[in-house]
C-alpha positions in Angstrom: 0.0 0.0 0.0 3.0 2.2 -0.3 4.4 4.6 -2.9 7.6 2.7 -2.9 6.8 -1.0 -2.8 9.3 -3.5 -1.5 8.3 -5.9 -4.3 10.9 -5.7 -7.1 8.4 -6.4 -9.9 5.9 -3.7 -9.0 6.0 0.1 -8.6 3.1 0.2 -6.1 1.0 -2.1 -4.1 -2.7 -1.6 -3.5 -4.8 -3.3 -0.9 -8.6 -2.4 -1.0 -9.0 -5.1 1.7 -6.6 -7.2 3.7 -6.8 -10.6 5.4 -7.1 -14.0 3.8 -7.4 -17.8 4.4 -4.8 -20.5 3.6 -5.9 -22.8 0.7 -2.7 -24.3 -0.7 0.8 -25.4 0.2 2.2 -22.1 -0.9 0.2 -20.3 1.8 1.8 -21.9 4.8 4.4 -19.2 5.7 2.8 -16.2 4.0 4.2 -12.8 5.1 0.7 -11.5 5.8 0.9 -13.5 9.0 3.5 -11.1 10.2 2.4 -7.9 8.5 -1.3 -7.8 9.2 -0.9 -8.5 12.9 0.8 -5.1 13.3 -2.1 -3.2 11.7 -4.9 -1.4 13.7 -8.2 -1.4 11.8 -9.4 2.1 10.9 -13.0 1.3 11.9 -12.8 -1.0 15.0 -9.4 0.5 16.3 -8.4 -3.1 17.1 -5.5 -5.2 15.8 -6.3 -7.1 12.7 -6.2 -10.8 12.3 -4.4 -12.2 9.3 -6.5 -15.3 8.9 -10.2 -15.8 8.8 -11.2 -12.1 8.6 -11.2 -9.7 5.6 -11.1 -6.0 6.4 -11.9 -3.2 4.1 -9.2 -0.6 4.1 -9.7 3.2 4.6 -11.0 5.7 2.1 -7.5 7.1 1.8 -6.2 3.7 0.6 -9.0 3.5 -1.9 -8.0 7.0 -3.3 -4.3 6.1 -3.8 -4.8 4.7 -7.3 -6.1 8.0 -8.6 -3.0 9.8 -7.3 -0.7 7.2 -9.0 -2.7 7.5 -12.2 -2.4 11.2 -12.3 1.4 11.0 -11.8 1.8 8.3 -14.5 -0.4 10.2 -16.9 1.8 13.3 -16.5 4.9 11.3 -17.2 3.2 9.4 -20.0 4.4 6.0 -18.5 2.8 2.8 -17.2 3.2 1.7 -13.6 2.8 -1.9 -12.3 0.6 -2.2 -9.3 0.5 -5.4 -7.3 -3.2 -5.8 -6.3 -4.1 -7.3 -3.0 -0.7 -8.1 -1.7 -2.2 -8.7 1.7 -5.3 -10.7 0.6 -6.8 -12.3 -2.5 -8.7 -10.2 -5.0 -11.1 -13.0 -5.6 -11.7 -13.9 -2.0 -15.3 -14.7 -1.3 -15.6 -12.3 1.7 -14.7 -9.4 -0.6 -17.5 -9.9 -3.1 -19.4 -6.9 -1.9 -16.5 -4.6 -2.6 -15.0 -5.9 -5.8 -17.3 -4.1 -8.2 -16.1 -0.8 -6.7 -12.5 -1.9 -7.2 -13.1 -2.9 -10.7 -14.4 0.7 -11.5 -11.2 2.1 -10.1 -9.1 -0.3 -12.2 -11.0 0.5 -15.4 -10.5 4.2 -15.0 -6.7 4.1 -14.4 -5.3 3.1 -17.8 -1.8 4.2 -17.0 -1.7 1.6 -14.1 -1.2 -2.0 -14.9 -2.9 -4.1 -12.3 -1.1 -7.3 -11.4 -3.9 -9.5 -9.9 -2.6 -12.6 -8.4 -4.9 -15.2 -7.0 -5.0 -18.7 -5.5 -8.6 -18.9 -6.3 -8.8 -18.9 -10.2 -12.0 -20.9 -10.1 -13.8 -17.8 -8.8 -12.5 -15.5 -11.6 -15.0 -16.2 -14.4 -18.1 -15.3 -12.3 -16.6 -12.2 -10.8 -15.3 -10.2 -13.8 -17.0 -7.0 -14.9 -19.7 -7.2 -17.5 -17.6 -5.3 -20.1 -14.6 -7.5 -19.6 -14.6 -8.9 -23.2 -11.2 -10.2 -24.0 -9.8 -8.5 -20.9 -9.0 -5.0 -19.8 -5.6 -4.0 -21.5 -4.3 -2.9 -18.0 -5.1 -6.1 -16.1 -2.8 -9.0 -15.9 -4.4 -12.1 -14.3 -2.0 -14.4 -12.4 -2.1 -17.5 -10.4 0.2 -18.8 -7.7 1.7 -22.2 -8.2 5.0 -23.2 -6.6 4.6 -27.0 -6.5 3.4 -29.7 -8.9 0.2 -30.3 -7.0 -1.1 -26.8 -7.7 -0.2 -26.6 -11.5 -3.8 -27.4 -12.3 -4.7 -23.9 -11.3 -3.0 -22.8 -14.5 -5.5 -24.9 -16.5 -8.4 -22.9 -14.9 -6.8 -19.6 -15.6 -5.9 -20.6 -19.2 -9.7 -20.6 -19.9 -10.2 -17.0 -18.8 -9.6 -14.3 -21.5 -6.9 -11.8 -20.3 -4.4 -9.4 -21.9 -1.7 -11.1 -19.9 -1.8 -14.3 -18.0 1.1 -14.9 -15.6 2.3 -17.2 -12.8 4.0 -16.6 -9.6 5.9 -19.7 -8.4 7.0 -18.0 -5.1 7.6 -19.7 -3.0 9.1 -22.4 -5.3 8.8 -25.5 -3.2 10.0 -28.1 -5.8 11.1 -28.5 -9.4 8.0 -27.8 -11.5 9.8 -27.4 -14.8 9.0 -30.8 -16.2 5.3 -30.7 -15.6 4.4 -27.0 -16.1 2.5 -26.1 -19.3 3.2 -22.5 -20.3 0.7 -22.5 -23.3 -1.5 -19.4 -23.0 0.7 -17.7 -20.5 2.8 -14.6 -21.0 5.1 -14.2 -18.0 6.8 -16.2 -15.2 7.9 -15.0 -11.8 9.7 -17.2 -9.3 11.6 -16.9 -6.0 12.3 -18.5 -2.7 10.3 -18.2 0.6 11.3 -15.6 3.0 10.6 -15.3 6.8 12.0 -15.9 10.2 12.7 -19.3 11.8 14.7 -22.3 10.6 14.9 -23.4 7.0 13.8 -26.9 5.8 12.9 -28.8 2.7 9.3 -29.1 1.8 8.0 -32.7 1.5 5.3 -33.2 -1.1 4.4 -36.6 0.3 2.9 -34.9 3.4 -0.6 -33.3 3.5 0.1 -29.7 2.7 -1.8 -28.4 5.7 0.8 -29.9 8.1 3.0 -26.9 7.2 0.3 -24.5 8.5 1.4 -25.5 12.0 5.1 -25.1 11.5 7.3 -22.1 11.6 10.3 -21.4 9.4 10.8 -21.1 5.6 11.1 -23.8 3.0 14.2 -24.2 0.8 14.3 -23.3 -2.9 17.2 -25.0 -4.7 18.7 -22.7 -7.3 18.7 -25.4 -9.9 14.8 -25.5 -9.6 14.7 -21.8 -10.4 17.2 -22.2 -13.2 15.3 -25.1 -14.7 12.1 -23.0 -14.7 13.9 -20.1 -16.2 15.2 -22.2 -19.0 11.7 -23.6 -19.6 10.3 -20.1 -19.8 13.0 -18.7 -22.1 12.6 -21.7 -24.4 8.9 -20.7 -24.7 10.0 -17.1 -25.6 8.5 -15.6 -22.5 9.9 -13.0 -20.1 11.2 -14.4 -16.8 11.7 -12.7 -13.4 13.6 -14.0 -10.5 12.8 -12.3 -7.2 14.8 -13.8 -4.4 16.5 -16.8 -2.8 15.3 -18.4 0.4 16.1 -16.0 3.1 14.9 -14.5 6.4 14.5 -11.1 4.5 12.5 -10.5 1.3 14.3 -9.6 -1.9 17.6 -11.0 -1.1 19.9 -12.7 -3.7 18.1 -11.3 -6.7 21.2 -12.0 -8.9 21.7 -15.5 -7.6 20.9 -17.1 -11.0 22.0 -14.3 -13.3 23.0 -10.7 -13.4 19.5 -9.4 -14.2 16.5 -11.8 -14.4 13.9 -9.0 -14.1 12.1 -9.1 -17.4 8.5 -8.0 -18.1 5.9 -8.1 -20.9 5.5 -4.8 -22.8 3.3 -2.1 -21.3 -0.1 -1.7 -22.8 -1.6 1.1 -24.9 1.8 2.0 -26.5 3.2 3.2 -23.2 6.7 2.7 -21.8 7.3 1.4 -18.3 8.2 3.9 -15.6 11.8 3.3 -14.3 12.1 0.1 -12.5 12.5 0.1 -8.7 16.2 -0.1 -8.1 17.5 -3.1 -6.3 19.5 -2.2 -3.2 23.1 -3.3 -3.1 22.5 -5.2 0.1 20.0 -7.5 -1.7 22.6 -8.6 -4.3 24.9 -11.6 -3.7 28.6 -11.4 -4.3 30.1 -14.1 -6.5 31.5 -15.7 -3.4 28.1 -15.9 -1.7 26.5 -17.4 -4.8 29.3 -20.1 -5.0 28.9 -20.9 -1.3 25.1 -21.3 -1.7 25.6 -23.5 -4.7 28.1 -25.6 -2.9 25.8 -25.9 0.1 22.8 -26.9 -1.9 24.9 -29.5 -3.9 25.2 -31.4 -0.6 21.5 -31.8 -0.1 19.9 -35.0 -1.1 16.4 -34.7 -2.7 13.4 -35.3 -0.5 12.4 -39.0 -0.6 9.0 -40.5 0.2 8.6 -41.0 3.9 10.1 -44.3 5.2 6.9 -44.7 7.2 3.4 -45.0 5.9 0.8 -42.3 6.6 -1.6 -42.1 9.5 -3.4 -45.3 10.4 -1.0 -47.7 8.7 1.5 -50.0 10.3 5.2 -49.3 10.0 6.5 -50.8 6.8 8.6 -49.8 3.8 12.3 -49.8 2.9 14.8 -49.8 5.6 17.7 -47.4 5.5 21.3 -48.5 5.3 22.7 -49.8 8.6 25.8 -48.4 10.2 29.1 -50.2 9.8 31.8 -50.6 12.5 33.8 -47.7 11.0 30.7 -45.4 11.5 30.4 -46.0 15.2 31.5 -43.0 17.3 31.8 -44.8 20.6 33.4 -48.3 21.0 31.3 -48.6 24.2 28.0 -48.1 22.3 25.5 -50.8 23.2 25.4 -53.6 20.7 21.6 -53.2 20.1 22.3 -49.7 18.6 23.4 -51.5 15.5 19.7 -51.9 14.8 17.4 -49.1 13.7 16.0 -46.8 16.3 13.5 -43.9 16.7 13.7 -41.1 19.1 10.2 -40.0 19.8 9.1 -36.7 21.3 6.2 -34.3 21.5 8.4 -31.4 20.3 8.0 -29.9 16.8 11.7 -29.5 15.6 15.1 -30.9 16.5 18.7 -30.3 16.0 21.0 -33.2 16.1 24.6 -33.1 17.2 27.3 -35.7 17.6 28.5 -36.6 21.0 31.6 -34.4 20.6 29.3 -31.4 20.1 29.8 -31.0 16.4 26.8 -30.5 14.1 25.5 -33.6 12.4 24.6 -32.8 8.8 23.4 -36.1 7.4 19.7 -35.2 7.0 19.4 -31.4 6.5 21.9 -28.8 5.3 20.4 -26.0 7.3 21.0 -26.1 11.1 20.2 -29.9 11.2 16.4 -29.2 11.4 14.2 -32.2 11.1 10.5 -31.8 10.4 7.6 -33.5 12.1 4.1 -33.9 10.9 1.5 -33.8 13.8 0.6 -35.9 16.7 1.1 -39.7 16.1 1.7 -39.3 12.3 5.3 -38.4 12.7 8.0 -38.1 10.0 11.0 -40.5 10.6 14.5 -39.5 9.7 17.2 -42.0 9.5 21.0 -42.0 9.5 23.6 -44.8 9.2 25.9 -42.5 11.2 23.8 -42.2 14.3 21.9 -45.4 14.0 18.7 -44.0 15.3 15.9 -41.9 13.9 14.2 -38.8 15.1 10.5 -39.2 15.1 8.5 -36.2 16.4 4.8 -35.4 16.9 3.0 -32.3 18.0 1.2 -32.3 21.3 -1.5 -29.6 21.4 -0.6 -28.7 25.0 3.1 -28.4 24.2 2.3 -26.4 21.1 0.5 -23.8 23.2 2.8 -23.7 26.3 6.2 -24.6 25.2 6.4 -25.5 21.5 10.1 -26.3 21.3 10.7 -28.1 24.5 11.4 -31.9 24.2 10.2 -34.2 26.8 9.2 -37.8 27.4 11.6 -39.0 24.7 11.9 -42.7 24.1 14.1 -44.8 21.9 12.3 -47.6 20.1 13.8 -50.5 18.2 12.1 -50.4 14.9 12.7 -54.1 14.2 11.1 -55.3 17.4 8.9 -52.4 18.4 10.4 -52.6 22.0 11.6 -49.7 24.0 15.4 -49.6 24.6 15.7 -48.9 28.4 17.8 -46.2 29.7 16.8 -43.7 27.0 13.5 -42.3 28.5 14.6 -39.4 30.7 15.5 -36.7 28.1 13.4 -33.9 29.7 15.6 -30.8 29.3 16.7 -28.9 26.3 19.8 -31.1 25.8 20.6 -34.5 27.4 22.7 -37.3 26.2 21.4 -40.8 26.4 24.0 -43.1 27.9 25.8 -45.0 25.2 24.0 -43.4 22.3 26.1 -42.0 19.4 24.3 -38.7 19.2 22.1 -36.4 21.1 18.9 -34.5 20.3 18.5 -30.9 21.3 15.5 -28.6 21.0 15.7 -26.1 18.2 16.0 -23.1 20.6 19.2 -24.5 22.1 22.6 -23.4 20.8 
């Protein structure tokens, strides 16, 4: 909603309403969870909620496009406006206000409205009556950052529009092989930003599990490069926004010096000068090389070694440790089998007994993801000879979401508990004779 947007592909952002609901995997760590909580509603004077409520913004906000149109008209340029960056333009709870918004959009021909939605199925019934083949200054876009949401492109492909585009931000996996760019005109991609720890998204899980997690999900540079190559082969402009980072807009040059391309402006206009990328948001060659080297060590996410909720443990067994992989000669013989460390905590770091980080499962801070309650993700390592298996307890989630307690080590082969491993109740405790230790993610 600012004159100088922090989004590199737009000159302005406009939010006639704010608030949303999570409907897809890409929604899990959306920045509105952070931004809207800080806003005081102009009508109720209470703090707004990011999810479940839609708030109409103030008359001053609704007037902003007229001011931008006047400036662009004077300069005889076109300006890109990201529409509903803190909501969804086609959200059902905004139906009463959308007609008014369409009137503003129609009467601002020097503004190009970038309308991005996760609800393309609602577009056709909520277009203005004179839409025809599409307003020249409206670009309809859909969010799809994983293979399971590519079908949203099929829905948008049936809608007439001057420009159809996709935003694959956050890019959660490689979608380049399955994506069909027929009928589309622009591709934007980037990694997820936000606080917390970084982890790899697992497409085998139900996507709503991520709604209860914090952190951000890793985007591999090679995924973005594959999508760029597919886009360029189709003759379309491509924009790379950022790498996975705590801060938005970082690493804009990670896959090339300048991957900020746009379709032509409508009505014979030229684009207003692009918002300049701050030097702090560009990576040095050394930083890019280090990130690539780090990502080259990451194994692709494999299907979970345990079946989903309600099924019995089965599936392929991971490699077992050899004698040369044993850290402690005094380790109990039964640790040569496969074990699980179970806890009601959400996330774990794993360290070797000498205190050094163990990086066998995750390249970022050794974070291992859980699903929820009894349906826990199991992670295995031949180096440590046991697995982390974590579930979420609703009580712990509210009162102490990162505090491990009541941990047990279970022999996967027999299902029996290994005695002497059940009293890990603090942030960091070693189990006698174990080759590693589990610490909560808030511990150093």
